C-alpha positions as CSV (number, residue, x, y, z in Angstrom):
1,X,-68.9,-45.0,-2.1
2,X,-68.0,-42.4,0.5
3,X,-64.8,-44.3,1.0
4,X,-64.3,-43.2,-2.8
5,X,-65.2,-40.0,-2.2
6,X,-62.9,-39.0,0.7
7,X,-59.9,-40.7,-1.5
8,X,-61.2,-38.0,-4.2
9,X,-61.2,-35.3,-1.5
10,X,-57.5,-36.6,-0.7
11,X,-56.3,-37.1,-4.1
12,X,-58.0,-33.0,-4.8
13,X,-55.9,-31.8,-1.7
14,X,-52.7,-33.3,-2.9
15,X,-53.5,-31.6,-6.3
16,X,-54.0,-28.4,-4.9
17,X,-50.8,-29.1,-2.9
18,X,-48.5,-29.4,-5.5
19,X,-49.9,-27.0,-7.4
20,X,-49.0,-24.2,-4.7
21,X,-45.5,-25.4,-3.9
22,X,-45.0,-25.3,-7.9
23,X,-46.1,-22.0,-7.9
24,X,-44.3,-20.6,-5.0
25,X,-41.0,-21.4,-6.5
26,X,-41.8,-20.4,-9.4
27,X,-42.8,-17.0,-8.5
28,X,-42.8,-16.3,-4.9
29,X,-39.3,-18.0,-3.8
30,X,-36.8,-15.2,-2.9
31,X,-35.0,-14.2,-6.1
32,X,-31.9,-11.6,-6.2
33,X,-31.9,-8.2,-7.7
34,X,-36.3,-8.6,-7.6
35,X,-37.7,-5.4,-9.5
36,X,-41.4,-6.1,-8.3
37,X,-42.7,-7.4,-5.4
38,X,-43.4,-11.2,-5.4
39,X,-47.2,-12.4,-6.1
40,X,-49.8,-13.0,-3.5
41,X,-51.2,-16.3,-3.1
42,X,-55.1,-16.6,-2.1
43,X,-56.7,-20.1,-1.6
44,X,-60.3,-19.8,-0.8
45,X,-63.2,-21.9,-1.7
46,X,-66.5,-21.7,-4.4
47,X,-69.6,-20.1,-2.8
48,X,-70.7,-23.2,-2.7
49,X,-69.0,-24.4,1.1
50,X,-70.1,-28.0,0.1
51,X,-66.9,-30.3,1.1
52,X,-67.1,-31.8,-2.6
53,X,-66.1,-28.3,-4.2
54,X,-62.7,-27.3,-5.6
55,X,-60.4,-25.1,-3.8
56,X,-59.6,-21.5,-6.0
57,X,-56.5,-20.6,-6.3
58,X,-56.1,-16.7,-7.0
59,X,-52.9,-14.9,-7.5
60,X,-51.6,-11.0,-7.5
61,X,-49.0,-8.9,-8.3
62,X,-47.6,-11.0,-10.9
63,X,-44.8,-9.9,-12.7
64,X,-45.7,-8.0,-16.1
65,X,-44.3,-9.7,-19.0
66,X,-41.4,-6.9,-19.3
67,X,-40.2,-6.0,-16.2
68,X,-39.1,-2.1,-15.9
69,X,-35.5,-1.8,-15.1
70,X,-34.3,0.0,-12.2
71,X,-31.1,1.7,-12.3
72,X,-28.1,0.5,-10.2
73,X,-27.4,3.5,-7.3
74,X,-24.3,5.4,-8.4
75,X,-20.9,4.2,-6.3
76,X,-18.7,6.1,-4.6
77,X,-15.6,5.8,-2.5
78,X,-17.4,7.4,0.3
79,X,-20.3,5.0,-0.2
80,X,-18.0,1.9,0.6
81,X,-16.7,1.1,3.8
82,X,-13.1,0.5,4.3
83,X,-11.8,-2.9,4.2
84,X,-10.5,-3.9,7.5
85,X,-8.5,-7.1,8.0
86,X,-11.0,-8.7,10.6
87,X,-14.1,-7.6,9.4
88,X,-16.6,-10.2,8.1
89,X,-17.8,-9.5,4.7
90,X,-20.8,-11.2,2.5
91,X,-21.6,-11.2,-1.0
92,X,-22.8,-8.4,-2.5
93,X,-20.6,-6.1,0.4
94,X,-18.4,-3.5,-1.0
95,X,-15.8,-2.0,0.4
96,X,-12.8,0.2,-0.4
97,X,-9.1,-0.6,-0.9
98,X,-6.2,1.1,-2.3
99,X,-8.3,3.6,-3.8
100,X,-10.6,0.9,-6.1
101,X,-14.1,-0.4,-5.2
102,X,-14.3,-4.0,-4.7
103,X,-17.3,-6.3,-4.2
104,X,-17.6,-9.5,-2.3
105,X,-18.8,-12.7,-4.6
106,X,-19.2,-14.8,-1.3
107,X,-18.2,-14.8,2.6
108,X,-14.7,-13.5,3.3
109,X,-12.4,-12.7,5.8
110,X,-8.8,-11.3,6.0
111,X,-8.5,-11.5,2.5
112,X,-7.2,-8.7,0.5
113,X,-9.1,-7.7,-2.1
114,X,-6.1,-6.9,-4.7
115,X,-4.9,-10.5,-4.2
116,X,-8.5,-12.7,-3.7
117,X,-10.7,-14.1,-6.4
118,X,-13.5,-13.5,-3.4
119,X,-13.5,-10.1,-4.9
120,X,-14.8,-8.3,-7.7
121,X,-12.7,-5.8,-8.5
122,X,-15.2,-2.4,-9.5
123,X,-12.1,-0.2,-10.3
124,X,-11.9,3.6,-9.7
125,X,-15.4,4.6,-10.0
126,X,-14.7,9.0,-10.6
127,X,-12.8,7.8,-13.9
128,X,-9.5,5.7,-15.0
129,X,-6.2,5.8,-13.1
130,X,-4.1,8.6,-14.2
131,X,-0.1,8.3,-13.8
132,X,0.5,12.6,-12.8
133,X,1.8,14.1,-15.9
134,X,4.3,15.8,-13.9
135,X,6.3,12.7,-13.4
136,X,7.4,12.7,-17.2
137,X,7.4,16.4,-18.0
138,X,8.3,18.8,-15.0
139,X,12.1,19.1,-14.6
140,X,13.9,18.6,-11.7
141,X,15.4,21.8,-9.9
142,X,18.7,21.1,-9.2
143,X,19.6,24.1,-8.3
144,X,21.6,24.7,-5.0
145,X,19.5,26.1,-2.2
146,X,20.4,28.9,-0.4
147,X,20.5,27.4,3.8
148,X,24.1,25.3,2.8
149,X,23.1,22.9,6.1
150,X,20.9,20.8,3.3
151,X,23.7,20.3,1.2
152,X,26.2,19.2,4.5
153,X,26.7,15.4,4.6
154,X,23.3,13.9,6.6
155,X,23.3,11.2,9.1
156,X,19.7,10.2,9.0
157,X,18.7,8.0,12.3
158,X,15.1,6.5,12.9
159,X,14.3,6.3,16.5
160,X,11.1,4.0,16.9
161,X,8.2,5.5,19.6
162,X,7.9,2.2,21.0
163,X,11.7,1.7,22.3
164,X,11.9,4.6,24.8
165,X,14.7,3.3,27.0
166,X,17.3,3.4,24.0
167,X,18.0,6.7,23.9
168,X,21.3,6.5,24.8
169,X,22.6,4.5,21.4
170,X,21.7,7.8,19.6
171,X,25.3,9.2,19.4
172,X,24.5,13.3,18.3
173,X,28.1,14.1,17.9
174,X,27.5,11.6,14.2
175,X,23.7,12.0,13.5
176,X,22.0,14.9,11.8
177,X,18.6,14.0,12.0
178,X,16.5,11.8,13.7
179,X,13.3,10.7,12.6
180,X,10.6,9.8,15.6
181,X,8.6,6.8,14.0
182,X,6.1,7.1,13.7
183,X,2.5,9.1,13.9
184,X,-0.2,6.6,12.8
185,X,-3.1,8.6,10.5
186,X,-6.7,7.4,10.7
187,X,-8.9,7.4,8.0
188,X,-10.6,10.7,8.6
189,X,-7.6,13.0,8.3
190,X,-6.8,12.7,12.3
191,X,-3.6,11.3,13.4
192,X,-3.5,9.0,16.8
193,X,-2.3,10.4,20.0
194,X,2.0,10.1,19.7
195,X,3.3,7.1,21.3
196,X,5.6,7.9,24.2
197,X,5.4,12.3,23.8
198,X,7.9,11.9,26.9
199,X,10.6,10.4,24.9
200,X,9.9,12.4,21.9
201,X,10.5,15.3,24.0
202,X,13.5,14.4,25.8
203,X,14.6,13.1,22.1
204,X,14.4,16.7,20.6
205,X,16.3,18.9,23.8
206,X,19.0,16.2,23.3
207,X,18.9,16.5,19.6
208,X,18.8,20.5,19.5
209,X,21.5,20.7,22.3
210,X,24.1,18.7,19.8
211,X,22.5,21.3,16.6
212,X,20.6,18.5,15.6
213,X,17.2,18.4,14.3
214,X,14.7,15.9,14.7
215,X,11.6,15.1,12.1
216,X,8.1,13.6,12.9
217,X,7.8,10.3,10.9
218,X,4.2,10.1,9.3
219,X,2.8,6.4,9.0
220,X,5.2,3.4,8.0
221,X,4.5,0.0,6.8
222,X,1.7,-0.9,9.3
223,X,-0.4,-0.3,12.7
224,X,-1.1,-3.5,14.7
225,X,-0.1,-5.4,11.6
226,X,-2.6,-3.7,9.1
227,X,-0.7,-1.9,6.1
228,X,-1.5,1.9,6.7
229,X,-2.0,2.2,2.6
230,X,-5.5,2.3,2.6
231,X,-5.8,4.7,5.4
232,X,-3.7,7.2,3.3
233,X,-5.9,6.3,0.7
234,X,-9.1,7.5,2.7
235,X,-7.5,10.0,4.3
236,X,-6.4,12.2,1.4
237,X,-9.4,11.0,-0.9
238,X,-10.6,14.5,-1.2
239,X,-9.0,17.8,-2.1
240,X,-11.1,18.7,1.5
241,X,-9.9,16.0,3.3
242,X,-6.3,16.2,2.0
243,X,-6.1,20.0,3.2
244,X,-7.3,18.9,6.8
245,X,-4.8,15.8,7.0
246,X,-2.5,18.2,6.1
247,X,-3.4,20.1,8.8
248,X,-3.8,17.8,11.8
249,X,0.3,16.9,10.3
250,X,1.3,20.0,10.5
251,X,-0.5,20.8,14.4
252,X,1.4,17.6,15.6
253,X,4.6,18.8,14.5
254,X,3.9,22.0,16.0
255,X,3.0,20.9,19.2
256,X,6.0,18.6,20.3
257,X,8.8,20.8,18.7
258,X,9.7,19.0,16.0
259,X,11.8,20.4,12.9
260,X,9.7,19.5,10.1
261,X,8.2,16.2,8.8
262,X,8.9,13.0,7.0
263,X,6.4,11.2,5.0
264,X,6.4,7.8,5.2
265,X,3.6,6.6,2.8
266,X,4.0,3.1,2.2
267,X,3.7,3.4,-1.2
268,X,2.5,5.4,-3.5
269,X,1.7,3.5,-6.4
270,X,1.7,4.3,-10.3
271,X,-1.6,2.6,-11.2
272,X,-4.5,4.2,-10.0
273,X,-4.8,7.7,-8.2
274,X,-2.2,7.6,-5.1
275,X,0.6,9.0,-7.0
276,X,-2.0,12.0,-7.3
277,X,-3.0,11.9,-3.8
278,X,0.2,11.8,-2.1
279,X,1.2,14.5,-4.7
280,X,-1.2,17.1,-3.5
281,X,-0.7,16.2,0.0
282,X,3.0,16.7,-0.1
283,X,2.5,19.7,-2.0
284,X,0.7,20.9,0.9
285,X,2.6,20.1,3.2
286,X,5.6,21.6,1.4
287,X,4.1,25.4,1.7
288,X,2.9,25.2,4.9
289,X,6.2,23.8,6.5
290,X,8.3,25.7,4.5
291,X,6.3,28.9,5.1
292,X,7.2,28.0,9.2
293,X,10.8,27.1,8.3
294,X,10.4,23.2,8.7
295,X,11.5,20.5,6.7
296,X,10.1,18.1,4.9
297,X,11.4,14.7,3.4
298,X,10.1,11.7,2.8
299,X,10.9,7.7,2.7
300,X,11.2,6.5,-0.8
301,X,11.3,3.0,-2.5
302,X,14.7,1.8,-3.3
303,X,13.9,2.6,-7.2
304,X,15.9,-0.5,-8.3
305,X,15.3,-4.3,-7.5
306,X,17.9,-6.8,-6.0
307,X,18.5,-7.6,-9.4
308,X,19.4,-3.9,-10.9
309,X,15.9,-3.7,-12.6
310,X,14.1,-0.2,-12.1
311,X,11.4,-0.7,-9.4
312,X,7.9,0.2,-11.4
313,X,6.3,2.1,-8.0
314,X,9.0,4.7,-8.3
315,X,7.9,7.2,-10.7
316,X,4.8,8.0,-8.4
317,X,7.3,9.7,-6.2
318,X,6.9,12.6,-9.0
319,X,9.2,15.1,-10.0
320,X,6.9,17.5,-8.4
321,X,6.9,15.9,-5.5
322,X,11.0,15.6,-5.1
323,X,11.1,19.0,-5.7
324,X,9.2,19.8,-3.0
325,X,10.6,17.7,-0.3
326,X,14.1,19.2,1.4
327,X,15.9,15.6,1.2
328,X,14.9,11.7,0.7
329,X,15.9,8.3,2.7
330,X,15.9,5.7,0.0
331,X,14.8,2.5,1.6
332,X,17.8,0.3,-0.1
333,X,17.2,-2.7,2.1
334,X,14.6,-5.2,2.1
335,X,15.2,-6.0,-1.5
336,X,14.8,-10.0,-0.4
337,X,15.6,-12.4,1.8
338,X,19.6,-13.9,2.1
339,X,21.8,-11.7,0.6
340,X,19.1,-9.8,-1.4
341,X,18.1,-8.0,1.5
342,X,20.8,-5.0,1.1
343,X,24.2,-6.1,-0.6
344,X,26.5,-3.2,-1.8
345,X,25.8,-3.3,-5.8
346,X,22.1,-3.0,-4.7
347,X,22.7,-0.1,-2.6
348,X,24.7,1.7,-5.5
349,X,21.8,0.8,-7.8
350,X,19.3,2.7,-5.7
351,X,21.6,5.6,-5.6
352,X,22.1,5.7,-9.3
353,X,18.3,5.1,-10.2
354,X,17.6,8.1,-7.6
355,X,20.3,10.6,-8.8
356,X,21.2,9.7,-12.3
357,X,17.8,8.7,-13.8
358,X,15.5,10.9,-12.0
359,X,18.1,13.4,-11.7
360,X,18.2,14.3,-8.1
361,X,20.8,16.9,-7.2
362,X,23.5,14.8,-5.1
363,X,22.3,16.7,-1.6
364,X,19.0,15.1,-1.7
365,X,19.7,11.8,-2.2
366,X,20.5,9.5,1.6
367,X,21.1,6.0,1.3
368,X,19.4,3.4,3.5
369,X,21.4,1.1,5.5
370,X,19.7,-1.6,7.5
371,X,20.9,-2.2,11.2
372,X,19.0,-5.7,11.0
373,X,19.0,-8.8,9.1
374,X,16.7,-11.4,6.9
375,X,15.3,-13.6,7.0
376,X,15.1,-13.4,10.8
377,X,14.8,-9.9,11.0
378,X,17.5,-10.1,14.3
379,X,19.1,-7.0,15.6
380,X,22.3,-6.6,14.5
381,X,23.3,-6.0,18.2
382,X,21.6,-8.9,19.4
383,X,23.2,-11.3,16.6
384,X,26.6,-10.0,17.8
385,X,26.3,-11.1,21.3
386,X,25.4,-14.4,20.5
387,X,27.8,-14.3,17.5
388,X,31.0,-12.6,19.0
389,X,32.4,-12.3,15.3
390,X,29.7,-11.1,13.4
391,X,30.6,-7.6,13.4
392,X,33.6,-9.0,10.6
393,X,30.9,-10.4,8.1
394,X,27.5,-9.9,6.5
395,X,26.7,-13.3,7.8
396,X,25.9,-15.6,10.6
397,X,24.1,-18.2,11.6
398,X,21.6,-16.8,14.3
399,X,19.3,-19.3,16.9
400,X,19.6,-22.0,13.8
401,X,18.7,-19.3,11.2
402,X,20.9,-17.5,8.5
403,X,20.9,-14.4,8.8
404,X,22.3,-11.6,6.4
405,X,23.0,-8.2,7.4
406,X,25.4,-5.4,6.9
407,X,28.8,-6.0,8.8
408,X,31.4,-3.3,9.8
409,X,33.0,-3.4,6.6
410,X,30.2,-3.1,4.3
411,X,28.3,-0.5,6.2
412,X,32.0,1.7,5.9
413,X,32.1,0.8,2.0
414,X,28.5,2.1,1.7
415,X,29.0,5.3,3.9
416,X,32.1,6.1,1.4
417,X,30.2,6.0,-1.5
418,X,27.1,7.9,-0.3
419,X,29.9,10.8,0.7
420,X,31.3,10.7,-3.2
421,X,28.3,10.3,-4.6
422,X,25.2,11.0,-2.8
423,X,24.2,13.4,0.2
424,X,24.0,10.9,3.5
425,X,23.4,8.0,5.0
426,X,20.1,6.7,6.7
427,X,19.7,4.5,9.1
428,X,16.9,1.9,10.1
429,X,16.9,2.2,13.3
430,X,19.5,3.4,15.6
431,X,17.7,0.9,18.3
432,X,19.4,-1.8,16.3
433,X,23.1,-1.3,17.0
434,X,25.4,-2.4,20.2
435,X,26.1,-0.5,22.7
436,X,29.3,-1.9,22.2
437,X,31.7,1.3,20.3
438,X,33.9,-0.7,19.0
439,X,32.0,-2.8,16.7
440,X,28.9,-0.6,16.5
441,X,27.5,0.5,13.1
442,X,26.8,3.9,13.7
443,X,30.4,4.5,15.4
444,X,31.5,3.1,11.9
445,X,29.4,5.8,10.0
446,X,31.3,8.1,11.8
447,X,34.5,7.3,12.2
448,X,34.1,7.0,7.4
449,X,33.1,10.1,7.5
450,X,36.0,11.3,9.8
451,X,38.9,9.8,8.0
452,X,37.5,11.1,4.5
453,X,37.2,14.5,5.6
454,X,40.8,14.3,6.6
455,X,42.1,13.6,4.0
């Protein structure tokens, strides 16, 4: 009999445990987005403390049949952190990227919000994406400026701040403008310390001695392998931040004695708010710089693809921006690897887009040419050291890889086209040339200009 009693107690305890576990699973387990506190469980014996008594299970804080809905907190760009390539995100984390908000669905690291299924696109929280009306409606100002220097043929060369020991490659008898690349923006609207400022100061002194000008180029594609596009978006996300950003840019320009600013935001887009943010920043810079008698230029998209089609996002450089700048530097390269990189017809298509399709006066359109190869990314000068006849063609085998670039003949042909139809030629970048003046691409540009002027 005693054995049977103990068996009943054991069976009762098992049933109580099973019931408790079931209630825990149904009501107490963690639940996503729970709006009410979890129920509490109390197990107590009856007043009769005899072992044969059955414990009583008491539940409190049970959810009502109709839980009250809570309002989701309003999302803004300021409430989200800037997406970073090296950061780890888990489900529910919200980040800002290129002017939009994204929510992580699960663990992720290094996956771009706009190109991975791990991210849920929350869109632009302040309203629908808008394209500035100016692009379609405002006319291009085609009048000739009073400063005739701007209408002269320009030779613009970028000089990279990370190569301080190659200033001797810059021939100021040829170049008219040098862009010191780059001043790096930060999301708070300030700029990182200028890299190798002594080189910039020497460059400015040498340029001024030859009546050439030096501009400070802001941005570039990336910093430490992280694209800067989202940094520009954050730095100009409000009118107040944009004004502050512009003030810091001009302050660095004045500090070192640059002759102006070259904006290299790569790149504003038609979709989203970046086109309007870019326009606002450029109009502020234009007003402030021109009041100081300084220049404002912009590195712009090619405008055409290697196939001859219009590059969609080129429209994000609005007519208001094109009116505000002194001239544009067309990145007419990187059309693709191999033959698509920067052939002659691609250059003509790019020039045609900005001059004919967009209606810019010729003096404002400066055609970019590459001093490097794709897909190898090797400098022209470096290729020439290994392939002595590389100067006479646009394709060589370098380190076992096909390298497509612009040799002397193509550079001369593009320069001739720019002289006849546009306002100048731009070089990315000057230190990629050769020290051999007979095979130098910069000297080829200078010789072509001289030969045309003598006709």
